C-alpha positions as CSV (number, residue, x, y, z in Angstrom):
1,M,325.1,126.9,-48.6
2,R,325.2,125.6,-52.0
3,S,322.8,123.2,-51.0
4,Y,320.3,125.7,-49.5
5,F,321.0,127.6,-52.8
6,S,319.7,124.9,-55.1
7,K,317.2,123.8,-53.3
8,L,315.4,127.6,-53.3
9,I,315.6,128.1,-57.0
10,C,314.1,124.5,-57.7
11,L,311.3,125.3,-55.0
12,L,311.3,128.8,-56.8
13,G,311.1,127.2,-60.9
14,L,308.2,124.6,-59.0
15,V,305.9,127.6,-57.5
16,L,306.2,129.4,-60.6
17,S,305.3,126.8,-63.1
18,I,302.2,125.9,-61.0
19,S,301.0,129.3,-60.9
20,A,301.8,129.9,-64.5
21,Q,299.5,126.8,-65.6
22,A,296.1,127.7,-68.0
23,Q,293.3,130.2,-66.8
24,M,291.2,129.2,-69.6
25,T,291.2,126.0,-72.1
26,I,289.2,126.1,-75.4
27,T,287.6,122.6,-76.2
28,F,285.7,122.9,-79.1
29,P,287.2,123.6,-81.8
30,V,290.4,121.8,-82.4
31,E,293.0,122.2,-84.3
32,R,292.9,121.5,-88.4
33,I,289.4,121.2,-88.1
34,V,286.8,121.3,-91.4
35,F,283.8,123.2,-91.0
36,Q,280.5,122.3,-93.9
37,R,279.7,125.1,-95.4
38,D,276.2,127.0,-96.8
39,N,275.4,127.8,-100.1
40,N,276.0,131.6,-99.1
41,N,280.2,129.9,-98.5
42,R,280.2,130.7,-94.7
43,A,280.5,128.2,-91.8
44,T,279.1,128.0,-88.3
45,V,282.0,127.8,-85.7
46,Q,280.9,127.1,-82.3
47,I,283.4,127.7,-79.8
48,A,283.6,126.4,-76.3
49,G,285.6,125.5,-73.6
50,N,287.1,125.7,-70.0
51,Y,287.5,129.1,-67.5
52,Y,289.7,128.4,-64.2
53,Q,289.2,131.4,-62.4
54,P,286.6,133.8,-62.2
55,V,285.9,135.9,-64.5
56,D,283.9,138.6,-65.7
57,K,284.5,139.3,-69.6
58,I,285.3,136.4,-72.2
59,E,285.8,137.6,-75.8
60,A,286.8,135.8,-79.2
61,K,288.1,137.1,-82.9
62,L,288.3,135.6,-85.7
63,T,290.8,136.3,-88.5
64,P,290.9,135.1,-91.8
65,L,294.5,133.1,-92.8
66,N,294.2,134.4,-96.4
67,G,293.4,138.1,-95.7
68,G,289.6,138.8,-95.9
69,N,286.8,140.2,-93.8
70,G,286.8,138.3,-90.1
71,I,284.9,138.4,-86.8
72,D,286.6,141.5,-85.0
73,W,286.2,141.3,-80.8
74,T,283.2,139.8,-79.5
75,A,282.0,139.6,-76.1
76,L,281.3,135.8,-75.9
77,S,277.0,136.1,-74.1
78,S,276.5,132.3,-72.9
79,I,279.8,131.9,-69.9
80,S,278.8,130.5,-66.8
81,N,279.9,128.1,-63.9
82,G,283.1,127.8,-65.5
83,F,281.9,126.7,-69.2
84,F,281.5,128.8,-71.9
85,R,280.2,128.4,-75.7
86,V,279.1,130.4,-78.7
87,H,278.4,130.2,-82.8
88,F,280.1,132.5,-84.6
89,P,279.5,132.8,-88.8
90,S,282.6,132.9,-90.3
91,P,284.3,133.1,-93.5
92,A,285.5,129.9,-96.0
93,A,288.8,130.0,-95.4
94,G,291.3,128.8,-92.8
95,I,290.5,130.9,-90.0
96,N,292.8,131.9,-86.7
97,L,291.2,131.7,-83.5
98,K,292.2,134.3,-80.7
99,Y,290.6,135.0,-77.1
100,A,290.9,136.6,-74.0
101,A,289.4,136.4,-70.9
102,H,289.0,139.9,-68.6
103,W,288.9,140.5,-64.8
104,L,287.4,144.1,-63.9
105,D,288.7,144.0,-60.4
106,R,291.7,143.7,-61.6
């Protein structure tokens, strides 16, 4: 009985770890990347990645690390065939990128 219970726990852990894989990955930018600023002290940040489940909408948000104005949640217009890409004007400071995918039927 004890062996059966141990095997059941291991199988449950394996199933949960497989189903908990990321549904979306960011391929660009990489962590701590530096972008060239223009004369107005702003940079254009490209965000690109992959998604592995059908999605209806992907949104991204840029928040400056030192306060100030960022880019609020914005729907990415270029999503198709498992890929997405968008360009954002960014404040000249460290930024935090947040992203989310939405499914309308779930």
